[in-house]
C-alpha positions in Angstrom: 0.4 -19.1 9.2 2.3 -17.4 12.0 0.8 -14.9 14.4 2.1 -11.5 15.5 0.4 -9.5 18.2 0.8 -5.7 18.0 -0.4 -2.8 20.2 -1.7 0.3 18.6 -2.9 3.6 20.0 -6.7 3.9 19.8 -6.5 6.4 17.0 -4.4 4.1 14.8 -6.7 1.2 15.6 -9.7 3.3 14.4 -7.8 4.2 11.3 -7.0 0.6 10.4 -10.6 -0.5 11.1 -11.9 2.4 8.8 -9.5 1.3 6.0 -10.7 -2.3 6.3 -14.3 -1.2 6.1 -13.8 1.3 3.2 -11.1 -0.6 1.3 -12.9 -3.9 0.8 -10.5 -5.9 2.9 -11.8 -9.0 4.5 -9.9 -8.4 7.8 -7.3 -6.4 9.6 -4.8 -9.1 8.8 -5.5 -8.8 5.1 -5.1 -5.0 5.2 -1.7 -5.3 7.1 -0.5 -8.0 4.8 -1.2 -5.7 1.8 0.7 -2.9 3.5 3.7 -5.2 4.1 3.6 -6.5 0.6 3.6 -2.9 -0.8 6.6 -2.0 1.4 8.5 -5.1 0.3 7.9 -4.2 -3.4 9.0 -0.6 -2.8 12.2 -1.7 -1.1 12.9 -4.2 -3.9 12.4 -1.4 -6.4 14.7 0.9 -4.5 17.3 -1.8 -4.5 17.0 -2.2 -8.3 17.4 1.5 -8.9 
């Protein structure tokens, strides 16, 4: 698996950490992968319509 390093403002970092804790994600990576997958599906759906 490849790595990507990102920088976030402290407020966004706190939000992501809260989503991981509350959403049952195993890690920040899992949360971000889920967001990217949702975005990919949305864009594919837009393309179909």
